[in-house]
N, C-alpha and C positions, 0 to 999 in steps of 0.2 A: 579447391584450394581457396582459402580466405584471403582478403586483402592483406592482412598482416603477414601471412605466409609468402605472398607475392613480394612484399617489401623486404622480408628477411632474405629471400633468395637474391634479389637485386642489390641488397646491401653488400653481399658477398662479391657481386660483379661491379660494385661501386657505381651504380646507376640509380637515379630516382625515377620511379615508375608511377604512373597514375592509372588506376583501373576504374574506369567509369562503367556504370551498368545502365545500358540503354535498352528499355523494354525487357529487362531481366537478363540481358545478354552482356557478358563482360567484354569490354573493348580496352585493349592494352595500348598505352601511350607512353612513349619515352623519347627523349632527345639523345640521339647517338652522335650528334655533330655532323659536320659537312666536310667534304673533300673537294676543293676546287679543281684539283687535277682530274677527278672523275667527271666533273661538270664539263670540262673541256672535251673529254672523250665522248660524252653523250652529244655534245654539239657537233662533233664530227659525224656521228651517225645520223643526226637529223639533217645535216647538210647533204649527206651522201644518199640516204635512203628514207628520209622522212616522208610520211604519207598520211592521208586522212583515214580515220577509222569511223565506222558507222555509229559508235557510241560517243564520239567526240563531236561537239558542235564547235567547229573551228579548231585551230591549233594543229599540231603534228604528233604522230606516233611513230616509234621505230617499227620496222616491218616484221616483227615477230609473228603477227597474225597471218602472214602469207609466206612463211618460210624463211624469214630473216633470222639473224643471229640473236639468240637469247643472251641478254646482257650478263647474266651470272656465269656464263661460259667463257667470258672474256677475261684474260689474265688479270687486267687492271682492277676487275671487280671482285676478285676472289676473296680478299680480306673483308670487304664489306659484306659479301654474301655469307661468309662464315659468322660474322658478328650477328647478322640478322637471323640466321638459323638458331643461334643461342637463345635469342629472345623468343623466337617462335617455339622452341622446345619448352621454355618456361610457361608460355601461354598454353601450349598443348596440354600439359598436366593440369594447369589451373582451370581450364575450360572443361576438364573432365574426360578428355579423350584417352583411349587405352594406352597406358604407358609401355605396353609390349611393342608398341610401334613408335617411330620417331619421324618428324617431318623432314622433308628435303625439298629444295627448290625445284619445281617442275617446269615452270615458265616464268620469264621476266621480260619486261619491256618498259619503255619510258614514254610519257606524254608531256608535251610542252604547250602551255596556254598563254595567250596574251589577252589584252582587253576584249571583253565580250565572249571569250571562249569558255567552254564548260564541258564537264563529263556528264552525260545523261544517266538517269537512274538505271541500275543494272545489278545483276548478281554474278557470281563466279561459280557456275555449275561444275560439279566434278572436283571441287577443291574443298577439303574440310575446313581449312583456314587460308586466309590471304593476308598480304601486307601491302601497305603503301608507305614509301619513304620519300620525304620531301627534301630534295636536293636544293631547290630554290623555292621559297614561299614568301615573297615580299608582302608587305602590308597591303590590304585591299585586293589580294589576288584570289579571294574566295575560300570559304570554309568547306569542309566535307560534311555531308549530312547522311543520316541513316533513317530509313523508313520503318514504320512499325510493321513487323511481320504478322501481327495479329489483326491488322486493320479490318479485314473483311469479317473475321470472327467477332470483332467488337463493335460492328457497325450499329447495333441496336442499343449500345450502352451510352449513357450520358457523359461523353467525353469531349474534350476539345477537338476541333476539326484539324488542328495541327498535328499531322502524323509524321513530322520530321524532327529529328534532334540534330543539332549542329555541334561540331567540335572545332575549336580553334587550332590552327596549326602554325608552324614557324619553320625557318630553316633547320633541318636536322631532325624533324619530327618523324618517328616511326610509329605507325598504327598497325595493330594485328587484330583480326576479328574473323568470325565465321564467314565462309564463302556464301552461305545462303542469305546473308543479311543485305537487303537491297540498300544501295548507296549511290551517291553522285556528288557533284560539286556545285557550288554557286558559280555564277559567271564572274570572271575576273574583272575588276574595276581599275586595273593599272596597266600601263604599257610595259612594265617589267615582266620578265618571264617567270611563270610558275612551272617548275620541272619536277616531275614525280616518277619515281621508280615503282612499278607495280609488280607484285609477285604472287603467283599461285603455288601452293604447296601440295605435294603428294605425301605419301607416307610409306615406310618400309619397316621391316623387322628391326627392332632395337637389339642389335647383336650382343653387346655386352650384358644386357639384362637376361637374354635367353641363355647365354653361356653360364652366367651366375646361377640361374634357376636349374640348369642341367647338373651343375656341380652339387647343388644342394640335394637334388634328387639322388645323385650317385652316393652322397654321404649317408642318406637315409637308408638306401638299399644296401 
């Protein structure tokens, strides 16, 4: 799917999307707004069950990683989750993944950072695409970066030693990208909280498409 096609689809959804290509890989960026009510709900989870995670340098994570509640399963997050799935489905086709399948939210959790806190470089193994939604992203709270997946293959080429690309974020930013693309965040330089909702997607049969295909086959036969 071309950039123009992406924009055409998102015009129908009345959203402005930016598709940047980092290392030849499309990264989907759109601002879907914020919901202060949801921020209060996340704050309750942090105060009740917030914990350190090995990929976070400081800050807190909701306890999804050791059996805690996935945020998309909470009633208050249903509308937000449905909205994010719509964007993920647009990216799914644009990224070239099989349209006989559709993405669904498999796991979701939240991280909160303050001054000096950061997310270390990592990938999301087992997820074809992932999303990060910035519920709070004050100025100087740190950008997200992506690392060159071809770094070791290109080590003998005369390239810049900077193997990271940075993307600016703000309150309401939603990013969607492949799970294999290594990424992390800069350390926050503010005392204000940066609160991120992270999502791993799985995929399942796209039932309407399969039903339509079966009807077409029946008409031919």
